[in-house]
C-alpha positions in Angstrom: 37.1 -29.5 61.2 34.7 -30.6 58.4 35.5 -29.2 55.1 32.9 -26.9 53.8 31.5 -27.6 50.6 32.8 -25.9 47.5 30.9 -22.9 45.9 30.1 -23.2 42.4 31.7 -19.6 40.9 29.1 -17.6 39.9 28.9 -16.9 35.9 30.0 -13.7 34.9 27.8 -11.1 34.0 27.3 -10.9 30.1 26.1 -7.7 28.6 23.4 -8.2 25.8 25.0 -8.1 22.4 23.6 -5.4 20.4 21.9 -6.1 16.9 21.8 -3.0 15.1 19.1 -4.9 12.1 17.1 -6.2 14.6 16.9 -3.2 17.0 16.3 -1.1 14.0 13.1 -3.6 13.1 12.0 -3.6 16.3 12.0 0.1 16.4 10.3 0.5 13.1 7.5 -2.3 14.7 7.1 0.0 17.6 6.3 3.0 16.0 3.7 1.2 13.7 1.9 0.2 16.5 2.3 3.2 18.9 1.6 5.9 16.6 -0.1 4.3 13.8 2.6 5.5 11.7 3.1 3.6 8.1 6.3 1.4 7.7 6.7 2.7 4.1 6.9 6.2 6.1 9.1 4.8 9.0 11.6 2.5 7.5 13.4 4.5 5.0 14.8 7.2 7.6 15.5 4.9 10.1 17.5 3.2 7.6 19.4 6.4 6.1 20.4 7.1 9.2 21.9 3.6 10.1 23.5 4.0 6.9 24.9 7.2 7.5 26.0 5.9 11.0 28.1 3.3 9.4 26.3 0.4 11.1 24.4 -0.7 7.9 25.6 -2.0 4.8 23.1 -3.0 1.8 23.0 -6.4 3.2 21.7 -5.2 6.6 19.0 -2.7 5.1 17.7 -5.8 3.0 17.4 -8.0 6.1 16.1 -5.2 8.1 13.1 -4.5 5.3 11.9 -8.3 5.2 11.7 -8.4 9.3 9.8 -5.2 9.3 7.3 -5.8 6.1 7.4 -9.8 6.8 6.6 -9.5 9.9 3.8 -6.7 9.5 2.1 -9.0 6.5 1.9 -12.1 8.4 0.7 -10.9 11.5 -2.3 -12.3 12.0 -1.1 -15.6 10.9 1.9 -15.2 13.7 -0.5 -14.1 16.6 -2.6 -17.4 16.1 0.7 -19.4 16.5 2.1 -17.2 19.4 -1.3 -17.5 21.4 -1.0 -21.4 21.0 2.6 -21.0 22.8 1.6 -18.5 25.9 -0.1 -19.2 28.9 -2.2 -15.9 28.6 -4.4 -14.5 26.2 -2.4 -12.4 23.9 -4.1 -9.5 24.4 -2.4 -9.5 28.3 1.0 -10.0 26.6 2.8 -6.5 26.6 3.0 -4.7 23.1 6.9 -4.6 23.1 7.1 -8.1 23.9 4.4 -9.0 21.3 6.7 -7.2 18.9 10.0 -9.4 19.8 8.0 -12.6 19.2 6.5 -11.5 16.2 9.9 -10.6 14.8 11.2 -14.2 16.0 8.4 -15.9 14.7 8.9 -14.5 11.2 12.7 -15.5 11.4 11.7 -19.0 12.4 8.6 -19.5 9.9 9.4 -16.9 7.2 13.0 -16.7 6.6 15.7 -19.3 6.2 17.6 -17.6 9.1 18.7 -21.2 11.1 16.5 -22.3 14.1 19.1 -21.7 16.5 20.2 -18.2 15.2 16.7 -17.1 14.7 16.3 -17.9 18.6 19.2 -16.9 19.7 19.3 -13.6 18.3 15.7 -12.7 19.5 16.7 -13.4 22.7 19.5 -11.1 22.5 17.0 -8.6 21.5 14.9 -9.2 24.2 17.7 -8.3 26.4 18.3 -5.3 25.1 15.1 -3.7 24.6 13.1 -5.8 27.5 15.3 -6.5 30.2 16.5 -10.2 31.2 13.2 -11.1 32.8 11.1 -10.8 30.0 13.8 -12.0 27.7 13.3 -15.8 29.6 9.7 -15.4 28.6 10.7 -15.1 24.9 13.2 -17.4 24.9 10.6 -19.9 26.2 7.7 -18.9 24.0 10.1 -18.8 20.6 11.4 -22.5 21.6 7.5 -23.9 21.6 7.5 -21.8 18.1 10.8 -23.8 16.6 8.6 -26.7 17.2 7.2 -26.6 13.9 7.4 -25.4 10.7 5.0 -22.9 9.0 2.7 -25.4 7.2 2.9 -27.7 10.3 1.5 -24.8 12.4 -1.1 -23.6 9.8 -2.7 -27.5 10.4 -2.7 -27.2 13.9 -4.4 -23.1 13.8 -6.2 -23.0 10.8 -9.9 -24.2 10.6 -10.3 -26.9 7.5 -11.3 -25.5 4.4 -14.7 -27.0 4.0 -15.7 -25.8 7.7 -15.0 -22.2 7.2 -13.6 -21.1 4.3 -12.6 -17.5 5.0 -11.2 -18.2 8.2 -8.9 -20.7 6.7 -7.8 -18.4 4.1 -7.3 -15.5 6.7 -4.9 -17.6 8.7 -3.3 -19.1 6.1 -2.8 -15.9 3.9 -2.7 -13.3 6.8 -6.0 -11.2 6.0 -8.9 -10.4 8.4 -11.6 -12.4 8.0 -13.6 -9.5 7.0 -11.3 -8.4 4.3 -11.3 -12.2 2.8 -14.9 -12.2 2.3 -15.2 -8.5 0.7 -11.9 -8.9 -1.7 -13.8 -12.6 -2.6 -17.0 -10.5 -3.2 -15.5 -8.3 -5.2 -13.3 -10.6 -7.4 -16.1 -13.6 -7.4 -15.1 -17.0 -8.9 -14.0 -20.0 -6.9 -11.1 -20.9 -4.3 -8.2 -20.3 -6.7 -8.5 -16.6 -7.7 -9.0 -15.7 -4.4 -6.0 -17.5 -3.0 -4.1 -16.0 -6.0 -5.2 -12.4 -5.0 -4.2 -12.8 -1.3 -0.9 -14.7 -2.0 -0.1 -11.5 -4.4 -1.2 -9.3 -1.3 1.7 -11.0 0.6 4.2 -10.4 -2.0 6.9 -7.3 -2.1 5.7 -5.1 -5.0 8.0 -3.8 -7.6 9.3 -0.2 -7.4 7.8 1.5 -10.8 8.6 4.6 -12.4 6.9 6.7 -14.5 8.7 9.4 -17.2 6.2 12.5 -17.4 5.5 13.0 -20.8 7.4 15.9 -22.6 9.7 15.7 -19.5 11.7 12.4 -19.6 11.4 9.0 -21.4 11.5 5.5 -20.9 14.6 5.0 -22.3 16.3 7.9 -20.3 14.9 6.1 -17.0 16.5 2.6 -18.2 19.9 4.4 -19.0 19.8 6.0 -15.4 19.2 3.2 -13.8 21.2 0.6 -15.7 19.1 -1.3 -18.3 20.3 -4.7 -16.9 18.0 -4.0 -13.8 15.4 -2.8 -15.4 12.0 -3.6 -17.2 9.4 -2.0 -19.3 6.2 -1.7 -17.7 3.6 -4.0 -18.6 0.8 -1.9 -19.6 1.7 2.1 -19.3 3.7 3.2 -22.3 5.2 5.5 -19.7 6.1 3.0 -16.8 9.9 1.2 -15.9 10.0 -1.3 -13.4 13.0 -1.6 -11.0 13.9 -5.2 -11.3 16.5 -4.8 -8.4 14.7 -2.6 -6.1 17.1 0.1 -5.8 16.6 3.9 -4.6 14.9 5.5 -7.1 15.5 8.9 -5.3 19.1 9.2 -6.6 18.2 9.0 -10.5 18.4 12.5 -11.8 15.2 12.2 -13.7 13.4 11.4 -10.4 15.6 13.9 -8.5 14.9 16.6 -11.2 11.3 15.7 -10.9 10.9 15.0 -14.5 9.9 11.4 -13.2 8.2 9.9 -10.5 7.2 6.5 -8.4 4.1 5.4 -9.2 2.5 2.2 -9.4 1.4 1.4 -12.9 -2.3 0.9 -11.8 -2.3 4.6 -11.2 -0.9 5.5 -14.0 -3.7 3.7 -15.9 -6.0 5.5 -14.4 -4.9 8.8 -15.1 -4.3 7.9 -18.6 -7.8 6.6 -19.2 -9.6 9.9 -18.3 -6.9 11.6 -20.3 -8.1 9.6 -23.4 -11.6 9.5 -22.7 -13.5 11.0 -25.7 -14.8 15.0 -24.6 -17.4 16.6 -26.7 -16.4 20.1 -27.4 -13.4 22.1 -26.1 -10.4 20.2 -23.9 -8.7 23.1 -22.2 -9.4 22.8 -18.5 -8.6 19.9 -16.2 -9.4 19.1 -12.7 -7.8 16.7 -9.9 -9.9 17.4 -7.4 -8.2 15.2 -4.6 -4.8 15.4 -5.4 -2.6 14.5 -3.1 0.3 13.6 -2.7 0.6 14.3 -6.6 1.7 11.4 -8.6 -1.6 11.5 -10.9 -1.7 15.2 -10.9 1.8 15.4 -12.3 0.9 13.0 -14.9 -2.2 14.5 -15.9 -0.2 18.1 -15.9 2.2 16.6 -18.2 -0.3 15.3 -20.7 -2.3 18.1 -20.1 0.8 20.7 -21.3 1.6 18.3 -24.7 -2.3 19.4 -25.5 -2.6 23.2 -24.5 -4.7 22.2 -21.3 -4.2 24.0 -18.0 -4.4 21.5 -14.7 -6.0 22.9 -11.6 -4.7 20.3 -8.6 -6.4 20.7 -5.5 -6.4 19.1 -2.3 -7.8 19.6 1.3 -4.8 19.2 3.6 -2.2 22.2 3.3 0.7 19.8 3.8 -0.4 17.5 1.1 -1.4 20.1 -1.2 2.8 21.2 -0.4 3.7 17.6 -2.0 1.6 18.3 -5.0 3.1 21.5 -5.8 6.6 19.8 -5.2 5.8 17.1 -7.6 4.6 19.5 -10.5 7.0 21.7 -10.3 8.8 22.3 -13.6 6.1 21.6 -15.4 6.1 23.0 -18.9 2.3 24.1 -19.1 0.1 25.8 -17.1 -1.2 24.3 -13.9 -1.9 25.9 -10.2 -2.3 23.8 -7.1 -4.8 25.1 -4.5 -5.7 23.7 -0.7 -9.4 23.2 -0.7 -12.4 21.1 -0.2 -13.8 19.2 -2.8 -16.9 19.0 -1.3 -17.3 22.6 -1.0 -15.7 23.6 -4.7 -13.7 27.0 -4.7 -14.6 26.9 -8.6 -18.0 27.7 -10.5 -20.0 24.6 -12.0 -19.4 23.6 -15.3 -15.8 25.0 -15.3 -13.7 22.2 -16.7 -13.6 19.7 -19.2 -12.2 16.7 -17.6 -11.9 15.8 -13.6 -10.6 12.9 -11.7 -11.7 12.3 -8.1 -9.0 9.6 -6.6 -11.1 9.6 -3.4 -10.0 8.8 0.4 -10.7 5.2 0.9 -9.7 2.0 2.9 -6.8 1.6 1.0 -7.5 -2.2 0.5 -6.0 -2.1 -2.9 -2.5 -1.0 -1.8 -2.3 -3.9 1.1 1.0 -4.9 -1.0 2.6 -1.5 0.0 1.0 -0.9 3.5 0.6 -4.6 5.0 -0.5 -3.0 8.5 -3.5 -1.4 7.4 -5.3 -4.8 7.0 -4.8 -5.1 10.9 -5.8 -0.9 11.5 -8.7 -1.0 9.1 -12.2 -2.2 10.7 -15.6 -3.0 8.9 -17.2 0.4 10.3 -14.5 2.3 8.4 -16.2 1.6 5.3 -19.4 3.7 7.0 -17.0 6.6 7.6 -15.8 7.1 4.0 -19.2 6.5 2.3 -20.6 10.0 2.5 -17.7 11.9 1.4 -16.9 9.3 -1.5 -20.4 10.1 -2.6 -20.3 13.7 -2.1 -16.9 13.8 -3.8 -18.4 12.3 -6.8 -21.7 14.5 -6.6 -19.1 17.7 -6.9 -17.0 16.5 -9.6 -19.9 15.9 -11.6 -21.2 19.3 -11.0 -17.6 20.8 -11.9 -17.8 19.1 -15.3 -19.8 20.6 -18.2 -22.2 19.2 -20.4 -20.2 16.8 -22.7 -17.0 16.6 -20.3 -15.7 13.2 -18.2 -15.5 12.8 -14.9 -13.0 9.7 -13.5 -13.8 8.5 -10.3 -11.1 6.0 -8.8 -10.3 4.5 -5.6 -7.4 2.5 -4.8 -10.0 -0.5 -2.9 -11.8 -3.1 -5.0 -14.4 -3.4 -2.1 -17.9 -3.3 -3.7 -19.0 -0.4 -1.1 -16.4 1.7 -2.3 -16.5 1.4 -5.9 -19.8 0.8 -8.3 -22.1 1.4 -5.3 -21.0 4.8 -5.1 -21.3 5.6 -8.5 -24.6 4.1 -8.8 -26.1 5.9 -5.7 -25.0 9.2 -7.1 -26.2 8.3 -10.6 -29.6 7.7 -9.3 -29.7 10.3 -6.7 -29.9 8.1 -3.5 -29.1 10.7 -0.8 -29.1 13.7 -3.2 -30.5 14.9 -6.7 -30.1 12.5 -9.6 -26.9 13.6 -11.7 -27.6 13.3 -15.3 -24.8 11.5 -17.1 -23.9 8.2 -18.8 -21.1 5.6 -18.1 -18.2 5.2 -20.5 -16.8 1.9 -21.3 -13.3 2.1 -19.7 -11.6 -0.9 -20.7 -10.8 0.4 -24.6 -8.7 2.9 -22.7 -6.6 0.6 -21.4 -5.5 -1.2 -24.6 -3.7 -4.6 -24.2 -4.5 -5.1 -20.6 -6.4 -8.1 -19.9 -8.9 -9.4 -17.9 -10.8 -5.9 -17.2 -14.3 -7.9 -16.7 -17.6 -6.8 -18.2 -17.3 -3.1 -18.1 -18.3 -0.3 -18.3 -16.1 0.2 -15.2 -12.6 -1.5 -15.0 -10.9 -2.9 -11.6 -7.4 -3.9 -11.6 -6.0 -6.3 -9.6 -2.3 -7.6 -8.3 -2.5 -11.0 -9.0 -3.8 -10.2 -12.3 -2.5 -7.3 -13.4 0.7 -6.8 -11.2 -0.9 -3.5 -10.0 -2.7 -1.9 -6.9 -6.4 -3.0 -7.1 -7.3 0.3 -8.5 -11.0 1.0 -9.5 -12.0 3.7 -12.2 -15.6 4.2 -13.6 -15.7 7.0 -16.3 -19.0 9.0 -16.7 -19.7 11.9 -19.3 -22.2 14.8 -18.3 -25.2 14.7 -20.2 -27.2 17.3 -18.5 
């Protein structure tokens, strides 16, 4: 009787190992993709829940944060690399699978995580959230990604600079081509400047606090946060930088509303408007696009010191509630209303100072909202253009003769900055407005590289701020 060949015992089924850090990072990327959410709004509650559940320590939170923000910042670069490692167009890869691949690519190419650990952790994540079948696909793709380091891949997927400068810079520095072109136009100059700017967009921004005048001081903030982990602001006398990151909401002055989290560029805009010379009385101020309330809170504190009153107006009711919360406890007179700045709820010429920080593409804050670079499209500029011009027209109508208007936007795109001001002053699309430029540069003392004026453009790579724009105008008739 012939002997039957022995059958090899089958491997016992192994349950996938759940990695809470990478599962959280995947959930955050899914929320950004599916709900058009912003990572800076999605990630904090996820981290808070994980800490409360006892799954996370500070190192876990730091790794999850790096995985989410790093994957979003470098998404365009990683897409170009992954596209070389799959056998189908990238658009045919299911979005959840692509999110796992992007997280894996960032670990392989953008962190110091060892190759074997990055691949195995990504495959385990895929088994948990996608299933065994697609986990095999993830494994095969990431092994191809691991064949080269980031520089090696960039040599393969980016065109030569001399052949196509914008596309080269876009892939190397992970920005869409149209944004590279727009930022280059706004910045001017040669290759070095634009590369410095694009690199700055990919750096994690510092957390900057503002001590609201008359309510807190920088000394109090530094003592509350620990002087060894804080730095004074570069330009604003009310700024404190948290060198170690940390949780600003845990600080007493912030929790009590006497201080807040505010980029130094936003502080400079508010201070410049507050310090611009006006002719005649200085009693009534307006923030015509006040949400979510950072500039309004600083303006209200400054107005209170001078005996002036601030009206903060915000179109969206839920954002108006955020403004009211930010201004709560201000010692001087103020009011918050939900109103449309293009259909004023106030009489013409009622104010001595007016700020309109208009809705825009947000290209000046790509450090904070890295997903915005992939979400925005060139046609968005046309969508914002009529609103920006009408808000500025109504702001100039709201200020009295001799009063000052500040037009601000968190975008350096020429179509959202000086082009808007020029069109309104020259009457393109409406009646001409009698107003004159005020040189904003002397109102930001000590800040270098402010350009030829009279308006000001701040830059992440030159000033360490968001790319805020400010034009100051005095109404003359």
